[in-house]
C-alpha positions as CSV (number, residue, x, y, z in Angstrom):
1,M,132.5,145.6,136.7
2,A,130.2,143.7,139.1
3,E,127.4,141.8,137.6
4,D,123.9,143.3,138.2
5,H,121.0,140.8,138.2
6,K,118.9,143.6,136.7
7,I,121.1,143.6,133.6
8,I,122.2,139.9,133.3
9,P,119.2,138.0,132.0
10,S,117.9,134.9,133.7
11,I,118.0,131.8,131.4
12,I,114.8,129.7,131.1
13,T,115.6,126.4,129.6
14,I,112.9,123.9,128.6
15,V,113.7,120.3,127.8
16,G,110.9,118.5,126.2
17,D,109.1,117.5,123.0
18,S,106.4,119.3,121.0
19,L,104.2,120.0,124.1
20,V,106.2,123.1,124.9
21,L,106.3,124.4,121.4
22,P,103.9,126.8,119.7
23,R,101.4,125.3,117.2
24,Q,100.4,128.1,114.9
25,F,98.1,125.8,112.9
26,Q,96.2,125.2,116.1
27,Q,96.1,129.0,116.9
28,V,98.7,128.6,119.7
29,E,101.3,131.2,118.9
30,F,104.7,131.6,120.5
31,H,103.5,134.4,122.8
32,H,100.8,132.0,124.1
33,T,103.3,129.4,125.3
34,Y,104.2,129.2,129.0
35,P,108.0,129.6,128.5
36,Y,107.3,133.0,126.8
37,L,104.7,133.9,129.5
38,L,107.2,133.1,132.2
39,A,110.0,135.1,130.6
40,Q,107.7,138.1,129.9
41,W,106.4,138.0,133.5
42,L,110.0,138.2,134.8
43,R,110.7,141.1,132.5
44,D,107.6,142.9,133.7
45,Q,108.9,142.4,137.3
46,G,112.2,144.1,136.2
47,R,114.2,140.9,135.8
48,P,115.4,140.4,132.2
49,A,114.9,136.8,131.0
50,E,115.5,134.8,127.9
51,V,114.1,131.4,126.8
52,W,116.7,129.0,125.5
53,G,114.9,125.9,124.3
54,S,116.2,122.4,124.1
55,S,113.1,120.8,122.8
56,N,112.5,118.6,119.8
57,A,109.2,117.3,118.5
58,G,108.8,113.5,118.5
59,S,111.9,112.8,120.6
60,T,112.2,110.1,123.2
61,I,113.8,110.9,126.6
62,S,117.1,109.3,125.5
63,Q,117.2,111.6,122.4
64,L,116.4,114.6,124.6
65,M,119.0,113.6,127.1
66,K,121.7,113.5,124.4
67,R,120.5,116.8,123.0
68,Y,120.6,118.5,126.4
69,D,124.0,117.0,127.2
70,E,125.4,118.8,124.1
71,Y,123.4,121.9,124.8
72,R,124.6,122.4,128.4
73,T,128.2,122.3,127.2
74,Y,127.6,125.7,125.5
75,V,125.0,127.3,127.8
76,G,126.7,126.5,131.0
77,Q,125.4,126.9,134.6
78,H,123.0,129.5,135.8
79,P,122.3,129.8,139.6
80,K,119.6,132.3,138.9
81,G,118.2,130.3,135.9
82,I,115.2,128.1,135.6
83,G,115.1,124.7,134.1
84,V,111.9,122.8,133.1
85,V,111.6,119.2,132.0
86,H,108.3,118.6,130.1
87,L,107.9,115.3,128.3
88,G,104.9,114.1,126.4
89,V,103.8,110.6,125.3
90,V,106.6,109.7,122.9
91,D,108.1,107.3,125.4
92,C,105.0,105.7,126.7
93,S,102.4,105.8,123.9
94,P,101.7,102.2,122.7
95,R,102.6,101.5,119.1
96,P,101.1,98.7,117.0
97,I,104.5,97.2,116.1
98,P,107.9,97.4,117.7
99,S,110.4,100.0,116.7
100,W,112.8,97.5,115.1
101,L,110.0,96.2,112.8
102,R,109.0,99.7,111.9
103,R,112.6,100.4,110.8
104,V,112.5,97.2,108.7
105,V,109.2,98.2,107.1
106,G,110.7,101.6,106.3
107,K,113.5,100.1,104.3
108,L,111.2,97.9,102.1
109,P,110.6,98.8,98.5
110,G,107.6,101.0,98.0
111,L,105.5,98.2,96.4
112,L,105.8,96.3,99.6
113,R,105.9,99.1,102.1
114,S,102.8,101.0,101.0
115,P,100.2,98.2,101.7
116,I,101.8,97.4,105.1
117,I,101.7,101.0,106.1
118,K,98.1,101.3,104.9
119,F,97.2,98.1,106.9
120,L,98.8,99.5,110.1
121,H,97.0,102.8,109.6
122,N,93.6,101.3,109.0
123,Y,93.8,98.8,111.8
124,R,95.9,100.8,114.3
125,V,93.0,100.9,116.9
126,Q,92.3,97.2,116.7
127,L,96.0,96.3,116.9
128,L,96.4,98.4,120.0
129,R,93.2,97.3,121.6
130,Y,93.8,93.5,121.2
131,G,97.6,93.4,120.8
132,P,100.4,93.9,123.3
133,G,101.2,97.5,122.3
134,F,104.9,98.3,122.0
135,L,106.7,101.2,123.8
136,L,109.7,103.2,122.6
137,T,111.1,103.4,126.2
138,S,110.8,100.8,128.9
139,H,109.9,101.7,132.5
140,R,113.4,100.9,133.6
141,K,115.1,103.0,130.9
142,F,112.7,105.9,131.4
143,R,113.4,106.0,135.2
144,Q,117.1,105.8,134.7
145,T,117.3,108.5,132.0
146,Y,114.8,110.8,133.7
147,R,116.8,110.7,136.9
148,Q,120.0,111.4,135.0
149,L,118.4,114.3,133.2
150,L,117.1,115.9,136.4
151,D,120.5,115.4,138.1
152,Q,122.2,117.3,135.3
153,M,119.6,120.1,135.4
154,R,120.0,120.5,139.1
155,Q,123.7,121.2,138.5
156,D,122.9,123.8,135.9
157,F,120.0,125.8,137.3
158,G,118.9,127.3,140.6
159,R,115.3,126.2,140.2
160,V,114.1,123.1,138.4
161,Y,110.6,122.0,137.6
162,A,109.3,118.7,136.3
163,V,106.0,118.9,134.5
164,N,104.2,115.6,134.3
165,I,102.3,114.1,131.3
166,I,98.9,115.6,130.7
167,P,96.0,113.1,130.3
168,P,94.8,112.2,126.8
169,G,91.7,113.8,125.4
170,T,88.9,111.7,124.1
171,H,90.1,111.9,120.5
172,F,93.6,110.9,121.4
173,E,92.5,107.9,123.6
174,S,90.2,106.7,120.9
175,R,93.0,106.6,118.3
176,S,95.5,105.1,120.8
177,P,93.7,102.8,123.2
178,G,95.6,102.3,126.4
179,V,97.6,105.5,126.2
180,G,95.8,106.9,129.3
181,R,96.9,103.9,131.4
182,K,100.5,104.2,130.3
183,I,100.5,107.9,131.1
184,V,99.5,107.1,134.7
185,E,102.3,104.5,134.9
186,Y,105.0,106.9,133.6
187,N,103.7,109.8,135.7
188,A,104.2,107.6,138.7
189,I,107.9,107.2,137.7
190,I,108.2,111.0,137.3
191,A,106.7,111.5,140.8
192,E,109.1,108.9,142.2
193,V,112.2,110.4,140.7
194,V,111.2,114.0,141.7
195,E,110.4,113.0,145.3
196,A,113.8,111.2,145.6
197,A,115.6,114.3,144.3
198,G,114.0,116.4,147.0
199,D,114.7,119.9,145.5
200,I,112.7,119.7,142.3
201,E,109.2,121.0,142.1
202,L,106.6,118.7,140.4
203,V,104.1,120.6,138.2
204,D,101.2,118.2,138.4
205,I,99.1,119.2,135.4
206,W,97.7,115.6,135.3
207,S,95.9,116.1,138.6
208,I,94.6,119.5,137.6
209,C,93.1,118.0,134.5
210,Q,91.0,115.6,136.7
211,E,88.8,118.5,137.7
212,P,85.4,118.8,135.8
213,E,85.8,120.2,132.3
214,A,89.5,121.0,132.9
215,L,90.8,118.5,130.3
216,E,88.6,120.1,127.6
217,T,89.9,123.5,128.7
218,Y,93.6,122.8,128.9
219,V,94.1,120.3,126.0
220,S,93.8,121.1,122.3
221,E,90.5,120.1,120.8
222,H,92.4,119.4,117.5
223,D,94.4,116.4,118.7
224,G,93.4,115.7,122.3
225,H,97.0,115.9,123.5
226,H,98.8,119.2,123.0
227,L,98.3,122.2,125.2
228,S,95.6,124.8,124.4
229,I,96.2,128.5,125.1
230,D,94.5,128.0,128.4
231,G,96.7,125.0,129.1
232,H,99.9,127.1,128.6
233,Q,98.4,129.8,130.8
234,R,97.6,127.3,133.6
235,I,101.1,125.8,133.6
236,F,102.6,129.3,133.7
237,E,100.5,130.1,136.8
238,M,101.7,126.8,138.4
239,L,105.3,127.7,137.7
240,V,105.0,131.1,139.4
241,G,102.9,129.7,142.2
242,G,102.2,133.1,143.8
243,R,105.9,133.9,144.2
244,T,107.6,137.2,143.4
245,A,110.2,137.3,140.7
246,G,112.9,137.6,143.4
247,E,111.6,134.6,145.2
248,L,111.4,132.6,142.0
249,L,114.9,133.4,140.9
250,H,116.8,133.7,144.2
251,E,115.3,131.3,146.6
252,G,116.0,128.1,144.6
253,L,118.9,126.0,145.8
254,A,122.3,127.0,144.6
255,V,123.8,125.3,141.6
256,Q,125.6,122.1,142.7
257,T,129.1,121.4,141.5
258,A,129.6,118.1,139.8
């Protein structure tokens, strides 16, 4: 029996950290998130769609790459599917101490560990403002892994989007001085890799948030970083971009063979 695109659901896969997830304690429910909105919009247009998430809160791009590499083994390739890469600031947010030292501190006896953690917590802002700031992922490593991730997703889906990193709200920047500057640097890498690929669409939410009052509208007031309900709605609208469901699903480039 021939496959009918009205029966076979389109797969929407999101690779990212906590930005794409619902946050019920911040009044952002699953049905508010842009993956759900996109799938529901396709269903309303008569095109069944399902969201298959490959997201994990607090993960670096290397961890997400490993997770997706395992995930794609089972999910396979979907010429009429949609893939979205949406990373946050895990890779580029400055930390007061390097990751290796953090692991050492974590292994210390509680009597020693507790005062160190308290010191780092109390003086986090000063350490970041006057110290070097340590990153979990270097520029070189981020560029290399981001390119690899996009290349794999281009093989797996007919249409692939790359959502860049949203600017920090005032609260977030005040707690993590320098994070806004790092976001600009890593967004430049994202734009560079997307442009080189040629067939991936950049969802530039960072530029949208430069408009007056946009950041306050699209970013959660609770933490100054995660998407608000309006933020999810705005990204959904950018993904659709005025296209019909048929255009969104059938005008993307065909899945490449490895």
